[in-house]
C-alpha positions in Angstrom: -26.4 11.6 -5.2 -23.3 9.7 -4.1 -25.6 6.9 -2.9 -26.5 6.3 -6.6 -22.9 5.8 -7.7 -22.1 2.7 -9.8 -19.1 0.5 -9.3 -17.1 2.7 -11.6 -18.0 5.8 -9.5 -18.3 9.2 -11.1 -16.1 8.5 -14.1 -16.6 6.5 -17.3 -14.5 3.4 -18.0 -12.1 5.2 -20.3 -11.0 7.6 -17.5 -10.2 4.5 -15.4 -8.2 3.3 -18.4 -6.2 6.6 -18.4 -5.5 6.2 -14.7 -4.2 2.7 -15.0 -2.1 3.7 -18.1 -0.5 6.5 -16.1 0.0 4.2 -13.1 1.5 1.4 -15.2 3.8 3.9 -16.9 5.1 5.1 -13.4 5.7 1.5 -12.4 7.6 0.6 -15.6 9.7 3.8 -15.1 10.3 2.9 -11.5 11.3 -0.7 -12.3 13.2 -0.3 -15.6 14.8 3.1 -15.2 15.0 4.2 -11.6 15.9 0.7 -10.3 17.2 -1.1 -13.4 20.1 -2.3 -11.2 19.7 -3.0 -7.5 21.2 -0.1 -5.6 21.0 1.8 -2.4 18.7 4.9 -2.6 20.2 8.1 -1.1 18.2 10.9 0.5 18.4 13.2 -2.5 17.3 10.5 -5.0 14.4 9.6 -2.7 13.3 13.2 -2.3 13.4 13.8 -6.1 11.4 10.7 -6.8 8.8 11.6 -4.1 8.5 15.1 -5.5 8.1 13.7 -9.1 5.4 11.2 -8.1 3.6 13.9 -6.0 3.6 16.2 -9.1 2.1 13.4 -11.2 -0.6 12.9 -8.6 -1.4 16.6 -8.6 -1.4 16.7 -12.4 -3.9 13.8 -12.4 -6.1 15.9 -10.0 -5.9 18.7 -12.6 -7.0 16.3 -15.3 -10.1 15.4 -13.2 -10.8 19.1 -12.9 -10.8 19.5 -16.7 -13.0 16.5 -17.3 -16.8 17.1 -18.1 -17.5 14.3 -15.6 -15.0 15.7 -13.1 -14.9 19.3 -12.1 -13.4 21.3 -9.2 -15.3 19.3 -6.5 -14.1 15.9 -7.6 -10.6 17.3 -8.2 -10.6 18.7 -4.7 -11.8 15.4 -3.2 -9.0 13.6 -5.0 -6.3 15.9 -3.7 -7.8 15.8 -0.2 -7.9 12.0 -0.3 -4.3 11.8 -1.6 -3.1 14.1 1.2 -5.0 12.1 3.9 -3.5 8.9 2.6 -0.1 10.5 2.5 -0.4 11.6 6.1 -1.7 8.2 7.3 1.2 6.4 5.5 3.7 7.8 8.1 2.9 5.0 10.5 3.2 2.5 7.6 6.8 3.7 7.1 7.7 3.1 10.7 6.3 -0.5 10.8 7.7 -1.4 7.3 11.2 -0.1 8.3 10.9 -2.3 11.4 10.1 -5.3 9.2 13.0 -4.6 6.9 15.3 -4.2 9.8 14.1 -7.4 11.5 14.8 -9.5 8.4 18.1 -7.6 7.8 17.1 -6.9 4.2 20.1 -5.6 2.4 19.5 -1.9 1.4 20.0 -2.6 -2.3 17.1 -5.1 -2.2 14.6 -3.1 -0.1 13.2 -1.3 -3.2 12.4 -4.8 -4.7 10.3 -5.7 -1.6 8.4 -2.4 -1.6 7.8 -2.5 -5.4 6.2 -5.9 -5.4 4.5 -5.1 -2.2 2.7 -2.3 -4.1 1.6 -4.8 -6.7 -0.3 -6.7 -4.0 -1.7 -3.5 -2.6 -3.3 -2.6 -5.9 -5.4 -5.8 -5.8 -6.1 -6.0 -2.1 -7.0 -2.3 -1.6 -9.2 -2.5 -4.7 -11.2 -5.3 -3.2 -11.4 -3.6 0.2 -12.4 -0.2 -1.3 -15.1 -1.9 -3.5 -16.6 -3.7 -0.5 -16.3 -0.6 1.7 -18.0 1.7 -0.8 -20.8 -0.8 -1.4 -21.4 -1.1 2.4 -21.4 2.6 3.0 -23.8 3.3 0.1 -26.2 0.7 1.4 -25.8 1.6 5.1 -24.7 5.2 5.7 -24.7 4.7 9.5 -21.5 2.5 9.0 -19.6 5.8 8.6 -20.2 6.4 12.3 -18.6 3.1 13.2 -15.6 4.1 10.9 -15.4 7.4 12.7 -15.3 5.8 16.1 -12.7 3.4 15.0 -10.5 6.2 13.7 -10.8 8.0 17.0 -9.9 4.8 18.8 -6.8 4.2 16.7 -5.7 7.8 17.0 -6.1 7.8 20.8 -4.2 4.5 21.0 -1.3 6.0 19.0 -1.4 9.2 21.1 -1.2 7.5 24.4 1.1 4.6 23.4 4.0 4.0 25.7 7.5 4.4 24.3 8.2 0.8 25.2 5.3 -0.4 22.9 7.1 0.9 19.8 10.0 -1.6 20.4 8.5 -4.9 19.2 10.1 -8.3 18.9 8.9 -9.5 15.5 10.1 -13.0 16.2 7.1 -13.3 18.5 4.7 -11.8 16.0 1.9 -14.2 14.9 2.2 -13.3 11.2 6.0 -14.0 11.2 5.5 -17.3 13.1 2.8 -18.4 10.6 5.0 -17.9 7.6 8.0 -19.5 9.2 5.9 -22.5 10.2 4.3 -23.0 6.8 7.1 -22.1 4.4 10.5 -23.7 3.8 12.7 -20.7 4.3 16.5 -20.5 3.6 18.7 -19.1 6.3 20.5 -16.8 3.9 19.7 -14.4 1.1 20.1 -15.4 -2.6 20.6 -12.1 -4.2 17.2 -10.5 -5.0 15.5 -13.8 -5.5 12.2 -14.5 -3.6 12.2 -18.2 -4.5 15.1 -20.6 -5.0 15.6 -24.3 -5.7 17.9 -26.2 -3.3 18.2 -29.6 -1.6 16.1 -30.4 1.4 17.2 -32.6 4.3 16.3 -35.7 2.2 18.5 -34.5 -0.6 15.6 -33.7 -3.0 15.6 -30.5 -5.0 12.6 -28.4 -3.8 11.5 -24.8 -3.8 12.5 -22.7 -0.8 11.4 -19.2 0.0 14.2 -16.7 0.9 14.0 -14.2 3.8 13.3 -11.6 1.1 10.0 -13.4 0.3 9.2 -13.7 4.0 9.7 -9.9 4.3 7.4 -9.3 1.3 4.7 -11.5 2.8 4.8 -9.6 6.1 4.8 -6.2 4.3 1.6 -7.3 2.5 -0.1 -8.2 5.7 1.0 -4.9 7.3 -0.6 -3.0 4.5 -3.9 -4.8 4.8 -3.9 -4.0 8.5 -3.2 -0.3 7.9 -5.8 -0.2 5.2 -8.4 -0.8 7.9 -7.9 2.8 9.1 -6.9 4.6 5.9 -9.8 3.4 3.8 -12.5 4.4 6.3 -10.8 7.8 6.5 -11.2 8.5 2.8 -14.7 6.9 2.8 -15.7 9.6 5.3 -14.7 12.2 2.7 -16.3 10.6 -0.3 -17.9 7.3 -1.3 -17.0 7.7 -5.0 -15.1 4.5 -5.8 -13.1 6.3 -8.5 -11.9 9.0 -6.1 -11.3 6.6 -3.2 -9.3 4.1 -5.3 -7.2 6.6 -7.3 -6.3 8.7 -4.3 -5.2 5.7 -2.4 
């Protein structure tokens, strides 16, 4: 029964190790080969990379199928979760593009913001998925609340006025918080997130750049969107392994 799943889910520790090895390999390839030098990604390059990463995900689903502890059911749940998360990421794309536009992040540095944003996602979503799985396994009725929340967010997006899409991020509470609590430079310093420069008193201190501010806002955005994507996959399965890897 799924209610008897351990923290590791349906797979032993070594399978988790295989997943993280593959994921780490993809990140190293992305950082040291694809984006070894800061550059602007064209449509063709983006589509090729999306196709490559999609094929890797499907291949991992095939690996789950072949495992004695996996099988067709778990493989199907993984692919379903992956496709659900992919579809729900469409609204993430819109909001993150809005954030990058607001901060006027140069196109050649946008990949850097998104890459390190993913690093934060790995940790934050892991914690949220672990907590969500534990709650659902203990109180199955929570799934009903998740379902009602998904219906609410879906209806809100469906009936949202066109004018609501145009948001002034300068009035956003998250942006205001970071601007108030961080020393932020007015200009970009290449792809650096943090720089040392003189303050008004002439002392050399650390300043965040607008690139770091954009990264912080992107991280918060992902936490907010995880509130609807994680319940969606938990409605399909409560297996921590399937939920985390498909996300």
